[in-house]
C-alpha positions as CSV (number, residue, x, y, z in Angstrom):
1,M,36.7,43.0,-6.9
2,D,39.6,44.9,-8.4
3,L,39.6,48.6,-7.6
4,A,42.0,49.1,-10.4
5,C,39.3,48.1,-13.0
6,K,36.0,49.7,-13.6
7,W,33.7,46.7,-13.1
8,C,30.2,46.7,-11.8
9,H,31.4,45.1,-8.6
10,T,33.9,47.9,-8.2
11,E,31.2,50.5,-8.3
12,L,29.2,48.5,-5.7
13,L,32.2,48.5,-3.3
14,T,32.9,52.2,-3.9
15,S,29.2,53.0,-3.2
16,F,29.3,50.8,-0.1
17,C,32.3,52.7,1.3
18,K,30.8,56.0,0.5
19,N,27.5,55.3,2.3
20,N,29.3,53.8,5.4
21,G,32.1,56.4,5.7
22,S,34.8,53.8,5.0
23,H,37.9,54.3,2.9
24,P,40.0,51.7,1.1
25,V,43.6,52.3,2.3
26,V,44.9,51.6,-1.3
27,Y,43.9,55.1,-2.2
28,H,45.9,56.8,0.6
29,A,48.7,59.2,-0.4
30,S,51.3,57.1,1.5
31,G,50.2,54.0,-0.2
32,N,52.6,51.8,-2.2
33,V,50.3,49.1,-3.6
34,D,50.9,47.8,-7.1
35,Y,49.0,44.5,-6.8
36,T,47.7,42.1,-4.0
37,Y,47.0,39.0,-6.1
38,H,48.7,37.3,-9.0
39,F,47.8,34.4,-11.1
40,G,50.9,32.4,-11.8
41,M,52.8,35.7,-12.0
42,R,51.1,36.4,-15.3
43,K,48.0,38.3,-14.3
44,F,48.0,40.9,-11.5
45,S,45.1,42.6,-9.7
46,T,44.2,44.4,-6.5
47,I,41.4,42.4,-5.0
48,D,42.4,42.4,-1.3
49,H,41.2,45.4,0.6
50,I,41.4,47.0,4.0
51,L,38.7,49.5,4.9
52,I,39.0,52.0,7.7
53,S,37.0,54.9,9.0
54,G,37.4,58.4,7.7
55,T,39.1,59.7,10.9
56,L,41.8,57.0,10.8
57,Y,42.2,57.5,7.1
58,E,42.9,61.2,7.5
59,K,44.8,61.3,10.8
60,A,46.4,57.9,11.6
61,V,47.7,56.2,8.5
62,I,51.5,56.4,8.2
63,H,52.2,53.9,5.5
64,V,50.4,51.4,3.3
65,E,52.2,48.6,1.4
66,V,51.9,45.1,0.0
67,Q,54.8,42.8,0.9
68,H,55.9,40.8,-2.1
69,S,58.2,38.0,-0.9
70,V,59.5,35.0,-2.8
71,D,59.0,33.0,0.4
72,D,55.2,33.5,0.4
73,M,53.5,30.4,-1.0
74,P,50.0,31.8,-1.4
75,D,49.1,33.9,-4.4
76,H,47.7,36.6,-2.2
77,D,50.4,38.9,-0.7
78,P,50.1,40.5,2.8
79,H,48.5,43.9,2.8
80,V,50.0,46.0,5.6
81,V,48.8,49.3,7.1
82,R,50.8,51.2,9.7
83,L,48.8,53.5,12.0
84,C,49.9,56.1,14.5
85,L,47.3,56.1,17.3
86,Q,47.7,58.5,20.2
87,M,45.8,57.3,23.2
88,S,45.8,59.0,26.6
89,F,43.4,56.6,28.2
90,V,42.8,52.9,27.9
91,S,40.1,51.1,29.8
92,C,39.5,47.5,30.2
93,A,36.2,45.9,30.7
94,S,35.3,42.4,31.8
95,K,33.9,40.0,29.2
96,I,30.2,40.1,28.9
97,H,28.7,36.6,28.6
98,M,25.7,36.3,26.4
99,P,23.9,33.0,27.1
100,Y,22.5,31.1,24.2
101,V,20.6,27.8,23.9
102,A,22.9,24.8,24.4
103,W,21.1,22.0,22.5
104,A,24.0,19.6,23.4
105,K,22.9,19.8,27.0
106,A,19.3,19.1,26.3
107,S,17.9,15.9,27.8
108,P,15.0,13.9,26.3
109,K,12.7,15.6,28.8
110,D,13.9,19.0,27.6
111,I,13.2,18.1,24.0
112,Y,9.7,16.9,24.9
113,N,9.0,20.1,26.9
114,Y,10.3,22.1,23.9
115,H,7.9,20.4,21.5
116,S,5.0,21.0,23.9
117,T,5.9,24.6,24.5
118,L,6.4,25.3,20.8
119,L,3.2,23.7,19.8
120,N,1.3,25.8,22.4
121,M,2.9,29.0,21.1
122,I,2.2,28.2,17.5
123,N,-1.4,27.4,18.2
124,N,-1.7,30.9,19.7
125,T,-0.3,32.5,16.6
126,D,-2.9,34.3,14.5
127,I,-3.1,34.2,10.8
128,H,-6.0,34.9,8.4
129,N,-7.5,31.9,6.6
130,D,-7.4,33.8,3.3
131,T,-3.6,33.9,3.5
132,L,-3.3,30.1,4.1
133,F,-5.8,29.1,1.5
134,C,-4.6,31.4,-1.3
135,N,-3.5,29.0,-4.1
136,N,-2.6,31.7,-6.7
137,L,1.2,31.2,-7.3
138,Q,1.3,34.6,-9.0
139,C,-0.5,36.4,-6.2
140,K,0.9,39.9,-5.6
141,D,-1.7,41.1,-3.0
142,P,0.5,43.2,-0.7
143,N,-1.8,42.4,2.3
144,L,-1.4,38.6,1.8
145,V,2.4,38.9,1.3
146,N,2.7,41.0,4.4
147,A,0.6,38.6,6.4
148,I,2.8,35.7,5.3
149,H,6.0,37.5,6.4
150,I,4.4,38.3,9.8
151,Y,3.4,34.7,10.2
152,A,6.9,33.4,9.3
153,N,8.4,35.9,11.8
154,D,6.0,34.8,14.5
155,I,7.0,31.1,14.0
156,T,10.7,32.0,14.2
157,E,10.2,34.0,17.4
158,A,8.1,31.1,18.8
159,C,11.0,28.6,18.1
160,I,13.5,30.9,19.8
161,A,11.3,31.7,22.8
162,A,10.3,28.1,23.4
163,A,13.9,27.0,23.4
164,R,15.0,29.7,25.9
165,L,12.2,28.7,28.2
166,V,12.9,25.0,28.5
167,V,16.3,24.2,27.0
168,P,19.5,24.7,29.1
169,L,21.6,27.8,28.3
170,T,25.3,28.2,28.2
171,C,27.1,29.6,31.2
172,S,30.2,31.7,31.6
173,Q,33.6,30.2,32.3
174,Q,33.4,31.5,35.8
175,Q,30.2,29.6,36.4
176,N,31.3,26.5,34.6
177,R,33.5,24.5,36.9
178,R,33.5,21.3,35.0
179,I,36.8,19.8,34.1
180,P,37.2,19.4,30.3
181,G,37.0,15.8,29.3
182,W,34.8,14.8,32.2
183,S,31.1,14.4,31.9
184,E,28.4,14.2,34.5
185,Q,28.3,10.4,34.0
186,D,31.9,10.2,35.2
187,Q,31.3,12.1,38.4
188,H,31.5,9.0,40.5
189,L,35.0,8.2,39.1
190,R,36.3,11.7,40.0
191,T,35.1,11.5,43.6
192,S,35.9,7.8,44.1
193,H,38.3,7.2,46.9
194,C,39.7,4.2,45.1
195,F,40.7,6.3,42.1
196,G,43.0,8.6,44.1
197,K,44.2,5.7,46.2
198,E,45.4,3.7,43.2
199,Y,47.7,6.6,42.2
200,G,48.7,7.6,45.7
201,M,46.7,10.8,45.7
202,N,44.1,12.2,48.0
203,V,40.5,12.7,47.0
204,G,40.0,16.2,45.5
205,T,43.6,16.5,44.2
206,H,43.8,17.9,40.7
207,I,45.1,15.0,38.6
208,H,46.8,15.7,35.4
209,V,47.4,12.5,33.6
210,T,47.7,11.4,30.0
211,W,44.7,9.9,28.1
212,L,46.2,6.5,28.4
213,T,46.4,6.8,32.2
214,V,42.8,7.9,32.3
215,C,41.7,4.9,30.3
216,D,43.5,2.6,32.6
217,A,41.9,4.3,35.6
218,L,38.5,3.9,34.1
219,Q,39.1,0.2,33.5
220,L,39.8,-0.3,37.2
221,H,36.2,0.6,38.0
222,T,34.3,-1.2,35.3
């Protein structure tokens, strides 16, 4: 949406910024923005935007510009904002791992348990028969519409809850000690004494080899 034109979408963006306390930097007094996009150097518009908070807009913006370079192949030119941020304290926090369902790790047994758990949860989900058997496509009964929304939400929550109960979850990098490229099925090759002996290495030594060497090593034990 082009802020330089009074289109309906322009009003939507302006309203969004106003309601959320955001400011397009193109309006800043230090701005030097003529256009951000061109169509074959024939039509020009400002359709690329950077939104910042009111505090940054009023106290931190030093300069706003669009870099027009003949070396830039894209038709969108870089939009640059320079800020002056005075910080007296910087803190660092460790990354917080949020586990989520890892379907790639699910075994056939996990999938079977998921189906059983989900079926049990859905069977315990309540819904009025009037809602299910309503065949009026133009039905506008607010009670029925609300009941359908609640039922759909209950099914969604059941799917998520069942998966978290029986399907393996992802783990953090600190907990995951697997070597990339090796699966559990290849564990016997990693710990095999013959594998290290073939390459003059002791068991447990970290081996960094090319893929071709790995393939050769696997063939020795097939």
